[in-house]
C-alpha positions in Angstrom: 57.3 140.0 28.4 56.1 143.2 29.4 58.2 145.9 31.4 56.8 146.5 34.5 57.4 149.8 36.4 58.5 148.9 40.2 58.8 152.3 41.1 55.0 152.5 41.1 54.6 149.6 43.5 56.9 151.1 46.0 54.9 153.1 49.2 55.9 154.9 51.9 54.4 155.1 55.6 54.2 158.0 58.1 53.6 157.9 61.7 53.1 160.2 64.1 55.1 159.8 67.4 54.6 161.8 70.6 57.5 161.2 72.9 57.7 162.0 76.6 60.3 164.6 77.5 62.6 161.7 78.6 62.3 159.8 75.5 62.6 162.9 73.5 66.0 163.6 75.0 67.0 159.8 74.6 66.4 159.9 70.8 68.2 163.1 70.2 71.0 161.4 72.0 70.6 158.4 69.7 70.6 160.6 66.6 73.4 162.6 67.4 75.4 159.8 68.1 74.5 157.8 64.9 75.0 161.2 62.7 78.4 161.8 64.7 79.6 157.8 63.7 78.1 158.1 60.1 79.9 161.4 59.4 83.2 159.9 60.8 83.1 157.1 58.5 82.7 159.3 55.6 85.4 161.6 56.3 87.4 158.6 57.0 86.7 157.4 53.3 87.1 160.5 52.1 90.5 160.8 53.6 91.7 157.4 52.4 90.4 158.4 48.7 92.5 161.6 49.0 95.5 159.5 49.9 94.8 157.4 46.8 93.9 154.6 49.1 90.8 152.5 49.6 89.1 151.4 53.0 86.5 148.4 52.4 83.2 148.0 54.6 85.0 145.1 56.5 87.9 147.0 57.6 86.0 150.2 58.5 83.7 148.2 60.7 86.5 146.3 62.4 87.7 149.9 63.3 84.8 150.9 64.6 84.4 147.8 66.7 87.9 148.5 68.1 86.8 152.4 68.8 83.9 151.1 70.7 85.9 148.6 72.6 88.5 151.3 73.5 85.8 153.8 74.6 85.5 154.8 77.9 82.2 156.4 77.8 79.2 153.9 78.9 76.6 153.1 76.8 73.4 155.3 77.1 71.1 152.2 77.7 73.1 150.0 79.8 72.4 149.4 83.5 
């Protein structure tokens, strides 16, 4: 059996998207929100490790769901 280099098979695609000003503002909001959630989750994991503890994906996802339910801020996309 021959060795196959899978890395040569991977390809990427680029797309040019031109948003309206409203769409650009909305995508900024989504990006900022996703970045904030990611950074908060990362910091939470780091803090657990500093204490010598561990938090797994399921526990962190449950805490995120609880935080979303407790949030008083409405979702931007809801009517």
